C-alpha positions in Angstrom: -13.3 -11.1 26.0 -13.8 -12.1 22.4 -15.7 -9.5 19.9 -17.2 -10.7 16.7 -15.8 -9.1 13.5 -17.8 -9.6 10.3 -15.6 -10.3 7.1 -16.4 -11.0 3.7 -16.1 -14.3 2.1 -12.9 -13.6 0.3 -11.3 -12.5 3.5 -12.6 -15.5 5.3 -11.3 -17.9 2.7 -7.7 -16.2 2.7 -7.8 -16.3 6.6 -8.4 -20.1 6.3 -5.8 -20.6 3.8 -3.3 -18.8 6.0 -4.6 -20.9 8.9 -3.9 -24.1 6.8 -0.4 -22.9 5.7 0.7 -22.2 9.2 -0.4 -25.8 10.2 1.3 -27.3 7.2 4.6 -25.7 7.4 5.0 -25.4 11.2 3.0 -28.3 12.5 1.1 -25.8 14.7 -2.5 -25.4 14.8 -3.6 -21.9 15.5 -7.2 -20.5 15.9 -8.6 -18.0 13.5 -8.7 -15.8 16.7 -4.8 -16.4 17.4 -4.2 -15.7 13.7 -6.2 -12.5 13.6 -4.4 -11.3 16.9 -1.1 -11.9 15.4 -1.9 -10.1 12.2 -2.9 -6.9 14.0 0.4 -7.1 16.3 2.4 -7.3 13.2 0.6 -4.5 11.4 0.8 -2.4 14.5 4.4 -3.0 14.9 4.9 -1.8 11.4 2.2 0.7 11.5 3.9 3.4 9.3 4.1 0.7 6.3 0.6 -0.6 7.1 -0.7 2.9 7.1 0.9 3.7 3.8 -0.6 0.6 2.2 -4.0 2.5 2.3 -2.7 5.7 0.4 -3.8 6.1 -3.1 -0.5 6.9 -4.4 2.9 6.4 -3.3 5.2 9.2 -2.8 8.2 9.9 -3.2 8.5 8.4 -6.7 11.0 5.6 -7.4 14.0 6.3 -9.5 12.3 4.0 -12.2 9.3 6.2 -12.1 11.2 9.7 -12.2 13.2 8.2 -15.2 10.1 7.1 -16.9 8.6 10.8 -16.5 11.6 12.4 -17.8 11.5 10.2 -20.9 9.0 12.3 -22.5 10.5 15.7 -21.8 12.0 17.7 -24.5 13.5 21.2 -24.8 11.4 23.8 -26.9 14.3 26.1 -27.1 12.0 28.8 -25.3 12.7 30.0 -21.9 9.8 30.2 -19.8 9.6 32.0 -16.4 6.6 32.0 -13.6 5.1 35.0 -15.3 4.8 33.3 -18.6 3.2 30.2 -16.8 0.8 32.4 -14.9 -0.3 34.2 -18.2 -1.1 30.8 -19.9 -2.9 29.6 -16.8 -4.7 32.5 -15.7 -4.8 35.0 -18.7 
């Protein structure tokens, strides 16, 4: 049983490009339904990575991102503890 799925023009165009690339590189013609089924299977098999692709930010930071954050740090020479921070933030 097939169900219709609406996609925008960009997605439809990219699906057609994938379909053509498969035909050119493998010599095998696949229907768009077969292509979508394979895409879903691939996403399902690596679901953690696929789900993560919808997150707004990626955690944990890469080593390069950590280094970039630390580049702007400097020591003020003043020791600060939690109560100092609370006082500054909350008065």
